[in-house]
N, CA, C and O of each residue as an XYZ file, in Angstrom:
560
protein
N     -11.847     60.361    131.411
C     -13.101     60.344    130.853
C     -14.189     60.260    131.887
O     -14.067     59.450    132.807
N     -15.218     61.021    131.805
C     -16.272     61.064    132.800
C     -17.076     59.843    132.782
O     -17.292     59.294    131.702
N     -17.540     59.362    133.873
C     -18.316     58.173    133.914
C     -19.687     58.490    133.421
O     -20.027     59.662    133.260
N     -20.535     57.431    133.162
C     -21.927     57.561    132.706
C     -22.686     58.252    133.657
O     -23.442     59.150    133.289
N     -22.559     57.890    135.034
C     -23.278     58.536    136.047
C     -23.102     60.010    136.128
O     -24.069     60.762    136.258
N     -21.801     60.451    136.049
C     -21.424     61.816    136.025
C     -22.054     62.601    134.993
O     -22.527     63.711    135.236
N     -22.082     62.012    133.726
C     -22.755     62.774    132.640
C     -24.212     62.836    132.853
O     -24.830     63.848    132.520
N     -24.828     61.780    133.407
C     -26.243     61.739    133.641
C     -26.617     62.883    134.838
O     -27.606     63.613    134.775
N     -25.750     62.891    135.805
C     -25.980     63.889    136.792
C     -25.842     65.156    136.371
O     -26.604     65.991    136.858
N     -24.851     65.571    135.387
C     -24.731     66.852    134.826
C     -25.974     67.188    133.988
O     -26.513     68.290    134.089
N     -26.395     66.291    133.213
C     -27.657     66.495    132.416
C     -28.788     66.866    133.392
O     -29.514     67.840    133.195
N     -28.902     66.075    134.418
C     -30.076     66.330    135.479
C     -29.969     67.751    135.904
O     -30.928     68.519    135.821
N     -28.751     68.117    136.379
C     -28.391     69.446    136.859
C     -28.773     70.519    135.904
O     -29.419     71.489    136.299
N     -28.372     70.379    134.562
C     -28.715     71.333    133.571
C     -30.177     71.433    133.381
O     -30.746     72.521    133.289
N     -30.805     70.249    133.319
C     -32.286     70.334    133.136
C     -32.919     71.092    134.418
O     -33.737     71.996    134.252
N     -32.540     70.720    135.584
C     -32.963     71.486    136.682
C     -32.803     72.942    136.586
O     -33.728     73.721    136.819
N     -31.591     73.313    136.232
C     -31.262     74.811    136.002
C     -32.158     75.387    134.830
O     -32.700     76.474    135.031
N     -32.334     74.815    133.759
C     -33.193     75.346    132.752
C     -34.613     75.449    133.267
O     -35.206     76.522    133.149
N     -35.180     74.436    133.813
C     -36.569     74.464    134.296
C     -36.689     75.560    135.469
O     -37.727     76.216    135.560
N     -35.730     75.735    136.275
C     -35.700     76.705    137.379
C     -35.719     78.110    136.667
O     -36.567     78.934    137.009
N     -34.858     78.383    135.744
C     -34.895     79.646    134.961
C     -36.218     79.932    134.443
O     -36.789     80.992    134.701
N     -36.784     78.918    133.638
C     -38.068     79.196    133.021
C     -39.164     79.567    134.030
O     -39.964     80.493    133.895
N     -39.076     78.625    135.166
C     -40.117     78.813    136.218
C     -39.963     80.150    136.916
O     -40.972     80.743    137.298
N     -38.815     80.630    137.092
C     -38.560     81.948    137.702
C     -39.187     83.095    136.796
O     -39.898     83.996    137.240
N     -38.844     82.945    135.537
C     -39.447     83.994    134.686
C     -40.986     83.882    134.680
O     -41.652     84.904    134.844
N     -41.511     82.823    134.518
C     -42.997     82.725    134.615
C     -43.595     83.068    135.943
O     -44.722     83.560    136.006
N     -42.864     82.820    137.017
C     -43.481     83.016    138.378
C     -43.472     84.581    138.607
O     -44.133     85.061    139.528
N     -42.786     85.303    137.837
C     -42.655     86.808    137.994
C     -43.890     87.561    137.198
O     -44.149     88.750    137.380
N     -44.567     86.765    136.354
C     -45.627     87.392    135.641
C     -46.848     87.528    136.493
O     -47.308     86.519    137.028
N     -47.399     88.675    136.658
C     -48.626     88.733    137.409
C     -49.807     87.947    137.042
O     -50.057     87.727    135.857
N     -50.455     87.566    137.877
C     -51.800     86.841    137.641
C     -51.625     85.411    137.181
O     -52.542     84.601    137.315
N     -50.491     85.095    136.655
C     -50.334     83.622    136.179
C     -49.039     82.889    136.816
O     -48.671     81.742    136.561
N     -48.445     83.791    137.683
C     -47.107     83.366    138.207
C     -47.210     82.077    139.094
O     -46.221     81.353    139.208
N     -48.435     81.768    139.748
C     -48.580     80.729    140.555
C     -48.619     79.336    139.798
O     -48.523     78.253    140.375
N     -48.766     79.499    138.472
C     -48.687     78.248    137.641
C     -47.281     77.686    137.640
O     -47.094     76.527    137.271
N     -46.329     78.426    138.020
C     -44.912     78.032    137.979
C     -44.545     77.166    139.189
O     -43.451     76.602    139.197
N     -45.410     77.029    140.222
C     -45.097     76.342    141.394
C     -44.619     74.878    141.112
O     -43.574     74.472    141.620
N     -45.365     74.106    140.322
C     -45.020     72.761    140.158
C     -43.714     72.609    139.456
O     -42.876     71.900    140.012
N     -43.396     73.203    138.245
C     -42.110     73.190    137.605
C     -41.042     73.720    138.542
O     -39.897     73.278    138.451
N     -41.337     74.585    139.381
C     -40.288     75.042    140.279
C     -39.853     73.970    141.260
O     -38.656     73.818    141.504
N     -40.697     73.293    141.776
C     -40.427     72.217    142.775
C     -39.738     71.163    141.861
O     -38.676     70.705    142.284
N     -40.161     70.759    140.770
C     -39.489     69.817    139.914
C     -38.044     70.200    139.670
O     -37.156     69.348    139.705
N     -37.808     71.464    139.425
C     -36.439     71.965    139.084
C     -35.574     71.802    140.387
O     -34.409     71.407    140.336
N     -36.194     72.121    141.521
C     -35.470     71.927    142.762
C     -35.022     70.525    142.974
O     -33.869     70.266    143.317
N     -35.916     69.637    142.773
C     -35.717     68.194    142.910
C     -34.620     67.765    141.953
O     -33.706     67.087    142.424
N     -34.603     68.062    140.739
C     -33.702     67.739    139.826
C     -32.240     68.292    140.078
O     -31.237     67.633    139.807
N     -32.215     69.474    140.582
C     -31.008     70.077    141.001
C     -30.379     69.594    142.205
O     -29.152     69.619    142.305
N     -31.240     69.083    143.280
C     -30.743     68.440    144.340
C     -30.183     67.130    143.924
O     -29.076     66.797    144.347
N     -30.862     66.357    143.124
C     -30.371     65.043    142.722
C     -29.154     65.247    141.941
O     -28.311     64.357    142.058
N     -28.881     66.229    141.170
C     -27.738     66.490    140.396
C     -26.542     66.869    141.429
O     -25.396     66.508    141.164
N     -26.817     67.578    142.569
C     -25.840     67.821    143.437
C     -25.351     66.597    144.150
O     -24.153     66.399    144.355
N     -26.301     65.784    144.521
C     -25.948     64.545    145.319
C     -24.990     63.596    144.290
O     -23.884     63.182    144.637
N     -25.489     63.372    143.206
C     -24.637     62.559    142.226
C     -23.248     63.145    141.926
O     -22.244     62.433    141.917
N     -23.223     64.462    141.682
C     -22.022     65.118    141.357
C     -21.014     65.238    142.556
O     -19.797     65.176    142.380
N     -21.551     65.400    143.688
C     -20.708     65.389    144.976
C     -20.230     63.902    145.124
O     -19.048     63.745    145.430
N     -20.905     62.949    144.966
C     -20.460     61.491    145.061
C     -19.318     61.133    144.051
O     -18.404     60.362    144.344
N     -19.449     61.774    142.796
C     -18.360     61.598    141.814
C     -17.133     62.602    141.976
O     -16.131     62.586    141.262
N     -17.353     63.401    142.940
C     -16.170     64.227    143.281
C     -16.195     65.442    142.313
O     -15.155     66.102    142.288
N     -17.074     65.787    141.624
C     -17.164     66.856    140.551
C     -17.865     68.257    141.245
O     -18.507     68.275    142.295
N     -17.624     69.181    140.546
C     -18.290     70.592    141.127
C     -19.701     70.422    140.707
O     -20.008     69.766    139.711
N     -20.580     71.033    141.495
C     -21.971     71.005    141.400
C     -22.457     72.412    141.252
O     -23.557     72.699    141.725
N     -21.763     73.282    140.661
C     -22.091     74.712    140.621
C     -23.442     75.013    139.782
O     -24.272     75.841    140.157
N     -23.555     74.285    138.669
C     -24.836     74.336    137.827
C     -26.030     73.931    138.688
O     -27.060     74.605    138.706
N     -25.871     72.830    139.392
C     -26.995     72.379    140.203
C     -27.310     73.182    141.312
O     -28.476     73.307    141.686
N     -26.189     73.841    141.971
C     -26.535     74.675    143.049
C     -27.263     76.022    142.608
O     -28.158     76.557    143.263
N     -26.786     76.460    141.483
C     -27.495     77.608    140.773
C     -29.041     77.200    140.599
O     -29.956     77.946    140.948
N     -29.221     76.006    140.053
C     -30.560     75.558    139.769
C     -31.380     75.526    141.001
O     -32.565     75.851    140.937
N     -30.804     75.134    142.192
C     -31.595     75.022    143.423
C     -31.945     76.432    143.826
O     -33.080     76.708    144.215
N     -30.937     77.369    143.732
C     -31.208     78.757    144.149
C     -32.315     79.446    143.274
O     -33.223     80.128    143.749
N     -32.140     79.196    141.993
C     -33.263     79.882    140.985
C     -34.583     79.138    141.263
O     -35.629     79.787    141.225
N     -34.608     77.828    141.538
C     -35.718     77.126    141.803
C     -36.382     77.543    142.974
O     -37.601     77.716    142.983
N     -35.619     77.727    144.029
C     -36.121     78.158    145.429
C     -36.711     79.595    145.247
O     -37.706     79.925    145.893
N     -36.123     80.425    144.395
C     -36.683     81.771    144.160
C     -38.018     81.637    143.486
O     -38.993     82.309    143.825
N     -38.031     80.805    142.580
C     -39.303     80.682    141.718
C     -40.479     80.035    142.541
O     -41.663     80.324    142.365
N     -39.994     79.091    143.493
C     -41.094     78.607    144.470
C     -41.588     79.648    145.336
O     -42.773     79.696    145.664
N     -40.611     80.596    145.772
C     -41.129     81.600    146.778
C     -42.047     82.663    145.937
O     -43.076     83.136    146.420
N     -41.615     82.960    144.752
C     -42.449     83.873    143.934
C     -43.743     83.318    143.494
O     -44.728     84.050    143.395
N     -43.790     81.982    143.209
C     -45.016     81.387    142.846
C     -45.957     81.303    144.066
O     -47.167     81.479    143.918
N     -45.445     81.052    145.199
C     -46.297     80.978    146.404
C     -46.878     82.312    146.673
O     -48.076     82.453    146.922
N     -45.962     83.377    146.620
C     -46.411     84.761    146.868
C     -47.594     85.179    145.810
O     -48.568     85.871    146.104
N     -47.332     84.659    144.608
C     -48.392     85.058    143.595
C     -49.624     84.260    143.914
O     -50.721     84.795    143.756
N     -49.540     83.107    144.320
C     -50.759     82.340    144.722
C     -51.541     83.024    145.898
O     -52.767     83.136    145.878
N     -50.743     83.478    146.935
C     -51.361     83.963    148.213
C     -52.030     85.311    147.667
O     -53.171     85.577    148.045
N     -51.387     86.134    146.829
C     -52.048     87.332    146.481
C     -53.339     87.111    145.478
O     -54.367     87.782    145.562
N     -53.133     86.140    144.587
C     -54.229     85.799    143.694
C     -55.493     85.348    144.600
O     -56.632     85.766    144.394
N     -55.195     84.576    145.477
C     -56.192     84.055    146.411
C     -56.886     85.160    147.262
O     -58.072     85.095    147.587
N     -56.029     86.199    147.602
C     -56.594     87.233    148.354
C     -57.511     88.154    147.529
O     -58.480     88.712    148.043
N     -57.185     88.292    146.272
C     -58.033     89.124    145.427
C     -59.296     88.431    145.128
O     -60.315     89.120    145.080
N     -59.377     87.101    144.910
C     -60.461     86.382    144.639
C     -61.405     86.300    145.834
O     -62.624     86.305    145.665
N     -60.829     86.223    147.079
C     -61.583     86.209    148.249
C     -62.301     87.485    148.477
O     -63.467     87.481    148.872
N     -61.621     88.617    148.233
C     -62.166     89.859    148.276
C     -63.277     90.067    147.266
O     -64.297     90.677    147.587
N     -63.100     89.577    146.068
C     -64.178     89.584    145.015
C     -65.366     88.827    145.414
O     -66.505     89.231    145.181
N     -65.099     87.715    146.025
C     -66.369     86.920    146.558
C     -67.184     87.569    147.684
O     -68.411     87.529    147.772
N     -66.293     88.206    148.582
C     -67.012     88.884    149.645
C     -67.771     90.118    149.127
O     -68.850     90.440    149.625
N     -67.196     90.807    148.120
C     -67.891     91.958    147.514
C     -69.183     91.484    146.767
O     -70.233     92.116    146.883
N     -69.086     90.415    146.038
C     -70.228     89.973    145.328
C     -71.311     89.431    146.345
O     -72.491     89.517    146.006
N     -71.013     88.924    147.469
C     -71.960     88.518    148.475
C     -72.474     89.752    149.069
O     -73.678     89.796    149.324
N     -71.724     90.769    149.326
C     -72.276     92.008    149.895
C     -73.266     92.761    148.933
O     -74.190     93.420    149.409
N     -73.075     92.662    147.621
C     -74.035     93.266    146.661
C     -75.279     92.447    146.624
O     -76.385     92.985    146.571
N     -75.114     91.125    146.650
C     -76.420     90.282    146.636
C     -77.261     90.598    147.804
O     -78.483     90.686    147.689
N     -76.623     90.780    148.972
C     -77.302     90.966    150.306
C     -77.997     92.416    150.194
O     -79.145     92.612    150.592
N     -77.289     93.289    149.685
C     -77.864     94.691    149.465
C     -78.979     94.752    148.525
O     -79.929     95.511    148.719
N     -78.891     93.929    147.449
C     -80.007     93.897    146.455
C     -81.295     93.231    147.172
O     -82.427     93.697    147.041
N     -81.022     92.207    147.863
C     -82.190     91.521    148.602
C     -82.830     92.473    149.530
O     -84.051     92.631    149.522
N     -82.047     93.113    150.328
C     -82.655     94.150    151.402
C     -83.325     95.361    150.637
O     -84.381     95.852    151.035
N     -82.708     95.782    149.605
C     -83.354     96.912    148.783
C     -84.773     96.451    148.390
O     -85.798     97.073    148.669
N     -84.705     95.166    147.640
C     -86.067     94.699    147.210
C     -87.116     94.527    148.287
O     -88.280     94.896    148.132
N     -86.659     93.952    149.382
C     -87.538     93.864    150.514
C     -88.187     95.210    151.045
O     -89.359     95.377    151.383
N     -87.224     96.067    151.041
C     -87.646     97.497    151.579
C     -88.574     98.147    150.620
O     -89.527     98.804    151.040
N     -88.318     97.982    149.221
C     -89.160     98.610    148.305
C     -90.483     97.868    148.327
O     -91.529     98.510    148.233
N     -90.490     96.589    148.443
C     -91.835     95.842    148.552
C     -92.621     96.344    149.843
O     -93.838     96.523    149.796
N     -91.900     96.557    150.962
C     -92.699     97.124    152.096
C     -93.199     98.502    151.943
O     -94.247     98.856    152.482
N     -92.400     99.373    151.145
C     -92.902    100.720    150.987
C     -94.043    100.782    150.059
O     -94.998    101.526    150.280
N     -93.969    100.010    149.012
C     -95.100     99.935    148.042
C     -96.380     99.401    148.764
O     -97.474     99.941    148.600
N     -96.207     98.402    149.506
C     -97.439     97.756    150.173
C     -97.930     98.773    151.172
O     -99.144     98.970    151.233
N     -97.059     99.480    152.010
C     -97.608    100.429    152.971
C     -98.299    101.729    152.203
O     -99.305    102.282    152.646
N     -97.675    102.104    151.091
C     -98.196    103.216    150.238
C     -99.592    102.783    149.702
O    -100.537    103.570    149.757
N     -99.713    101.618    149.220
C    -100.944    101.191    148.593
C    -102.004    100.982    149.652
O    -103.171    101.201    149.325
N    -101.723    100.567    150.934
C    -102.662    100.506    151.909
C    -103.144    101.889    152.278
O    -104.343    102.120    152.433
N    -102.196    102.816    152.418
C    -102.584    104.267    152.777
C    -103.480    104.823    151.668
O    -104.492    105.438    152.004
N    -103.211    104.668    150.465
C    -104.071    105.146    149.382
C    -105.473    104.502    149.359
O    -106.456    105.137    148.980
N    -105.533    103.240    149.770
C    -106.823    102.544    149.732
C    -107.577    103.045    150.987
O    -108.778    103.288    150.870
N    -107.019    103.201    152.068
C    -107.577    103.827    153.300
C    -108.141    105.162    153.006
O    -109.295    105.461    153.313
N    -107.243    106.039    152.352
C    -107.683    107.370    152.086
C    -108.901    107.411    151.145
O    -109.782    108.259    151.293
N    -108.936    106.497    150.193
C    -109.974    106.415    149.213
C    -111.188    106.028    149.835
O    -112.257    106.562    149.538
N    -111.069    104.994    150.809
C    -112.344    104.502    151.416
C    -112.885    105.496    152.439
O    -114.092    105.507    152.680
N    -112.050    106.326    153.047
C    -112.514    107.440    153.912
C    -113.297    108.564    153.151
O    -114.229    109.167    153.684
N    -112.875    108.806    151.904
C    -113.515    109.844    151.109
C    -114.858    109.354    150.636
O    -115.750    110.190    150.496
N    -115.096    108.084    150.374
C    -116.357    107.576    149.845
C    -117.084    106.713    150.843
O    -116.644    105.585    151.062
N    -118.054    107.102    151.405
C    -118.866    106.364    152.540
C    -119.531    105.203    151.813
O    -119.649    104.129    152.402
N    -119.958    105.351    150.608
C    -120.661    104.201    149.993
C    -119.740    102.999    149.684
O    -120.169    101.849    149.781
N    -118.490    103.269    149.316
C    -117.672    102.225    149.092
C    -117.208    101.629    150.344
O    -116.816    100.463    150.365
N    -117.230    102.366    151.391
C    -116.735    101.902    152.754
C    -117.844    100.933    153.264
O    -117.542     99.921    153.897
N    -119.100    101.256    152.984
C    -120.255    100.326    153.399
C    -120.220     99.161    152.608
O    -120.477     98.084    153.146
N    -119.919     99.219    151.328
C    -119.824     98.071    150.489
C    -118.700     97.167    150.930
O    -118.863     95.947    150.931
N    -117.575     97.718    151.301
C    -116.437     96.932    151.755
C    -116.706     96.240    153.162
O    -116.207     95.153    153.453
N    -117.499     96.928    153.971
C    -117.959     96.256    155.262
C    -118.827     95.099    154.875
O    -118.673     94.027    155.459
N    -119.700     95.228    153.963
C    -120.633     94.266    153.644
C    -119.899     92.912    153.031
O    -120.281     91.785    153.349
N    -118.899     93.131    152.196
C    -118.193     92.063    151.639
C    -117.420     91.298    152.572
O    -117.207     90.114    152.307
N    -116.938     91.836    153.697
C    -116.219     91.232    154.781
C    -117.092     90.265    155.420
O    -116.691     89.615    156.385
């Protein structure tokens, strides 16, 4: 009959395997796969604990080893998803900043053009009418 510690170690190994499998499935989903990082790490820890206790009891730890392998694959996939997700949002932020800068430059350029155009029109108008020009000089 198996001891209480061996049964507990097998349960921990099975829990690690189940969490690892679910984490691997979630980590492969685009855009949300990085949420599987924490459960993946937990599954690896559970599986390693299962391996340690099962080896001390002299039992096979194949379920726990599979849990470690699947958990490690899930961790790798989740980290990859996080890196890609971060790269996309960094690019989005750079693009938004570029658009804001272009809008500000365009507004400033339009303002300058309108002011220059208005000044030219006023000067043209004053050149055409000497009486208004004399009045403008008097008001200065």
